[in-house]
C-alpha positions as CSV (number, residue, x, y, z in Angstrom):
1,M,-8.9,-4.1,-29.2
2,Y,-9.5,-6.8,-26.6
3,G,-10.5,-9.3,-29.3
4,K,-7.5,-8.3,-31.4
5,L,-5.2,-9.0,-28.5
6,I,-6.7,-12.4,-27.7
7,D,-6.6,-13.4,-31.4
8,L,-2.9,-12.4,-31.5
9,L,-2.0,-14.3,-28.4
10,D,-4.0,-17.4,-29.6
11,S,-2.6,-17.3,-33.1
12,H,1.0,-17.3,-31.6
13,Q,0.1,-20.0,-29.1
14,A,1.1,-17.7,-26.2
15,R,1.1,-18.9,-22.6
16,Y,-1.3,-16.5,-20.9
17,R,-4.2,-16.3,-18.5
18,L,-7.1,-13.9,-18.2
19,I,-7.7,-12.3,-14.8
20,D,-11.1,-10.7,-14.1
21,H,-11.2,-8.0,-11.4
22,P,-13.1,-4.8,-10.5
23,A,-12.6,-2.0,-13.0
24,E,-9.3,-0.3,-12.4
25,G,-6.9,1.7,-14.6
26,R,-4.1,2.6,-12.1
27,T,-1.2,0.2,-12.3
28,D,-0.6,0.1,-8.6
29,L,-4.2,-0.7,-7.7
30,A,-4.7,-3.1,-10.6
31,S,-1.6,-5.0,-9.5
32,L,-3.2,-5.4,-6.0
33,L,-6.4,-6.7,-7.5
34,R,-4.5,-9.1,-9.8
35,G,-2.3,-10.3,-6.9
36,H,1.2,-9.8,-8.2
37,R,4.2,-7.6,-7.4
38,L,4.1,-4.1,-8.8
39,E,7.4,-4.5,-10.7
40,E,5.8,-7.3,-12.8
41,A,3.1,-4.9,-14.2
42,A,3.7,-3.5,-17.6
43,K,2.9,0.2,-17.3
44,C,2.3,1.6,-20.8
45,M,2.5,5.3,-21.7
46,V,2.4,7.1,-25.0
47,V,5.2,9.7,-25.3
48,R,5.9,12.2,-28.0
49,V,9.6,12.8,-28.6
50,S,10.6,15.9,-30.7
51,I,13.0,14.9,-33.4
52,T,13.4,18.3,-35.0
53,K,11.6,21.6,-34.3
54,R,8.7,20.5,-36.6
55,T,8.7,16.7,-36.4
56,G,8.3,14.2,-33.7
57,M,7.6,10.5,-33.1
58,Y,5.3,8.7,-30.8
59,V,6.6,6.0,-28.5
60,L,4.7,3.4,-26.5
61,A,7.0,3.3,-23.5
62,V,6.5,0.2,-21.4
63,V,8.1,0.2,-17.9
64,P,7.7,-1.8,-14.7
65,G,4.8,-0.7,-12.6
66,D,7.1,0.5,-9.8
67,R,9.1,2.8,-12.1
68,Q,8.7,5.9,-14.3
69,V,9.6,6.6,-17.9
70,D,13.0,8.3,-18.0
71,M,12.2,11.0,-20.6
72,D,15.8,12.0,-21.2
73,A,16.9,8.4,-21.8
74,L,14.0,7.8,-24.2
75,A,14.8,11.0,-26.1
76,D,18.5,10.0,-26.4
77,L,17.6,6.5,-27.5
78,V,15.5,7.7,-30.5
79,G,17.6,10.7,-31.4
80,G,15.3,13.4,-29.9
81,C,16.5,16.9,-29.8
82,G,14.0,18.8,-27.9
83,R,10.8,18.5,-25.9
84,T,9.7,15.1,-24.7
85,A,6.3,14.8,-23.1
86,F,3.4,12.4,-22.6
87,A,1.0,12.5,-25.5
88,T,-2.4,14.1,-25.0
89,R,-5.1,11.7,-23.9
90,E,-6.8,12.0,-27.3
91,I,-3.7,11.2,-29.3
92,A,-2.6,8.4,-26.9
93,E,-6.0,6.7,-27.1
94,R,-6.1,7.0,-30.9
95,L,-2.7,5.5,-31.4
96,A,-3.1,2.8,-28.7
97,G,-6.6,1.9,-29.8
98,S,-7.9,1.9,-26.2
99,V,-8.8,4.3,-23.5
100,S,-6.4,5.6,-20.9
101,G,-5.7,3.0,-18.2
102,T,-6.2,0.1,-20.6
103,V,-3.3,0.6,-23.0
104,M,-1.5,-2.7,-23.7
105,P,2.2,-3.3,-24.3
106,F,1.6,-4.0,-28.0
107,S,1.6,-1.5,-30.8
108,F,-0.9,-2.1,-33.6
109,H,-0.4,1.4,-35.1
110,P,2.5,2.1,-37.6
111,D,3.1,5.5,-36.0
112,L,3.5,4.1,-32.5
113,H,7.0,2.7,-31.8
114,L,7.2,0.1,-29.0
115,I,10.1,0.4,-26.6
116,V,10.2,-1.7,-23.4
117,D,12.4,-1.2,-20.4
118,E,14.8,-4.0,-19.8
119,R,13.9,-4.3,-16.1
120,L,10.4,-5.5,-17.0
121,L,11.8,-8.5,-18.7
122,D,13.4,-9.8,-15.5
123,H,10.2,-11.6,-14.6
124,D,8.8,-14.9,-16.0
125,E,5.4,-13.3,-16.4
126,I,4.1,-9.8,-17.0
127,Y,0.7,-8.3,-16.3
128,F,-1.4,-5.7,-18.0
129,N,-4.9,-4.5,-18.6
130,A,-6.3,-6.1,-21.7
131,A,-7.8,-3.0,-23.4
132,R,-10.4,-3.2,-20.6
133,L,-10.5,-1.9,-17.1
134,D,-12.0,-5.1,-15.7
135,R,-9.9,-7.8,-17.3
136,S,-6.1,-8.3,-17.3
137,V,-3.6,-10.7,-18.9
138,G,-0.8,-12.5,-17.2
139,L,1.5,-13.3,-20.2
140,A,4.7,-15.3,-20.2
141,T,7.5,-12.8,-20.8
142,A,9.3,-15.0,-23.4
143,D,6.1,-15.2,-25.4
144,Y,5.6,-11.4,-25.1
145,L,9.1,-10.8,-26.5
146,R,8.5,-13.3,-29.3
147,I,5.2,-11.8,-30.3
148,A,5.7,-8.1,-29.7
149,A,9.3,-8.0,-30.8
150,P,9.9,-4.7,-29.0
151,R,13.0,-2.6,-28.9
152,V,14.5,-3.2,-25.4
153,A,16.5,-0.5,-23.6
154,A,17.0,1.2,-20.2
155,I,14.2,3.7,-20.3
156,S,13.0,3.9,-16.7
157,T,13.9,5.6,-13.5
158,A,12.9,4.9,-9.9
159,G,9.5,6.3,-8.9
160,D,9.4,9.4,-6.8
161,R,6.7,8.1,-4.5
162,V,6.0,4.9,-2.7
163,L,3.3,2.9,-4.5
164,A,1.2,0.2,-3.0
165,T,2.7,-3.2,-3.4
166,A,0.8,-6.4,-4.2
167,A,1.4,-9.9,-2.8
168,G,5.0,-10.4,-2.2
């Protein structure tokens, strides 16, 4: 997946930089290692939203690192009618194509719908692990929007705990 990401960014002439750091999958700690504010981190979670009693859809919800996914807002946005929960680790890793802690804010799977919280886009650059625990990407937000073409909506809520903050 790492190679697929770099090929995608290069083929679209994206403005990005690679950041090597000790292996870390937690957004708050990775942000410290990368040296940026937590709200600039793209925290990526795979969520299953029930559409009917028997069907559901998977969403790659991308929110700022200092926030949490608002499950109710996400369900309302996609027409959910019941249970909304984080996908199992096995399903999330299969759909995202990378292990937990390295999920990128891009969907390469047709059954994984990309939705990004509007607050993440307030920054000139976003940061995320690049399908690896030891390497991250700092990507120009305008290029991210152009390449990923995500659905953008208000899908986050303030975190319920104080997280470590990086430089700034």
